[in-house]
C-alpha positions, 0 to 999 in steps of 0.5 A: 125183415119183420119189424118190431115197434119200440116205444120211446119216452118224451126224451127219445129214450128206451129202457133203463140201463144202469151204465147208460151214457149220458146218465139215465139215457136208457139203452144205446138205440143204435146198438139195440137196432143192430142187435135186433137186425142180427136176429132178423128183426127191424127195430122201429122206434116210435114215441108214445105220443105218435102212436096213431090209433085211427089210421094204423092197424096194430092188430098182431103187431109186436110192440115193446115199450119203456116205462117211467118212474117220475114223481107221482108217476105222471108220465107213467100214467100216460104210458099206461094209457097208450099201452092199454090202448094198443093191447085193446087194439090187438097189438102184441104188447110185450110184456102184457099191460098187466105187468106194466101195471105192476111196475112201481105198483106193489099192490097190483104186484101182489094181485098178480102173485095171488093169481098165480098157481099155488106154490112157493112163489105165492105163499108170502101172502101180503094184504093190500089197503087203500086207506089207513081206516081199512087197516084199522078195521082189520088189525085183528086179522094181521100178524106182527112183526110185519113189513109195511111198504108203499105201493110205489118205491124202490131200493127199500125206500119207505119200507118199515119194519113194525114189531107190534100193532102200534108200530104197524099203525104208525108205519101205515099212517106214515106211508099212506098220508095223502094230506093236501091242505086246500082239499082237506079244508074244503072237505072239512067244510062239507062236514060242517055244512052237511049233517052226517057227512063222513070226511075223506080219509087223510091217508089214501095212498095205497100200501101193503102189509107183508109178513116179516122174514126174520133172520135173513142175511141176504136175498138174491137178485136174479135177472133173466134174459131168455136162457141166461140168468144173472145173479147178485147176492145182496146182503142186508144193510148193517143194523137193518133188515133190508137188502135192497139198496144196501150196496152190499152186493157180490157175484158168486158162483156158488148160487144154490141150485134151488134159487135158480130152479125157483127163478126158472119156474117163476119166469116160465109162469109169466111168459115174458122175454125178461124178468127181474126177481127178488128171491129170499131163502128161508130155511127150506122155503123160497119166497118171491119178494118182488118182481118186475118185467119192464124198466127194471135196474140192470146193475146185475147184468151190467157188472156181471162177470158171468151168467148161468145157463142150465145144462141137461144135468145142472146149472153152469156158470158161463164166463164173460161180460154181457151187454144189456142191449144185445141180451135184450134183443136176443131174448125178445127174438127167441121169445117171438120165435117160440110164440110164433112156433106155438101158434103155427105158421103166420104172423106173430100174435099174442094168445087170445088176440084173434079179432075181426079184420081191420081195414086199415093197413098194418104198420110198415117201414121205419116209423118216425121217432 
């Protein structure tokens, strides 16, 4: 039986699960391992800190991983180091590192959107900034009303609607503030001592400015696990413009087919086993508001009484609850089988991962947790 490595955090957790017991403990690892075994894969759990780059040959080894949303993203930075190291070593990292970089990082999310082929998924063009000063210098290039978002954040937190340029400056100043008294005073001393020295910006937290879609009453959260689509309609908050975090959620069978078609096209473009999509419908146009391919919320699948699958002629709702561990394992198994088929017989490998032979032995057996 082929093995797939699943990297766990310092608590031994893998993944994010809304209905996890105990609270915030991630996937049920036993159920996840059994689900992988049913599809012909052995799940080998391994802590990030136990990844060995010296003695182990990671070339063409499929590796799944969890992420983190800790304060200031300290642990996520460690996760990124390990995952990028594995990808550099030729491991088949799923999803690719660039999608980990986009997790909890709206600036890089926008970069990936801009790099997509032209189409509805990329027409809601946002501008990214590293400092408030950069925004000030380019105000004439921006249209209002607009929405300001910090790079990190979820559930609509710190998202600000700015109706004019004055509000845009105030909103950007709020989300980008990076004040730190000791370093700010030290930098002030530099300006006093050094003629011509320009102080560091006091607003260095990156952010994006996104066009405002007026008149929306709801958006659509779509979770895709392989061939299965789980859809939640999210109504905007009362007296607000945000649907994320509103709590006004509902499962409906009358999902517009164009929403599912759009989700399917976006999903195919990323070439991943699962994805979370926030989609808005603005008249006859659809917009990809945000996306995540790792460590996203699972309320939509945990509580869904049905999901959608595409038949030869239409999208069909399929009744029945789902377990996220089972659907995660199934979608990964299907993804690996399809990619192996595309590359011919032999060991599974990511596109472009051809490397010179490595003398170290490949990973085998159950790795320590």
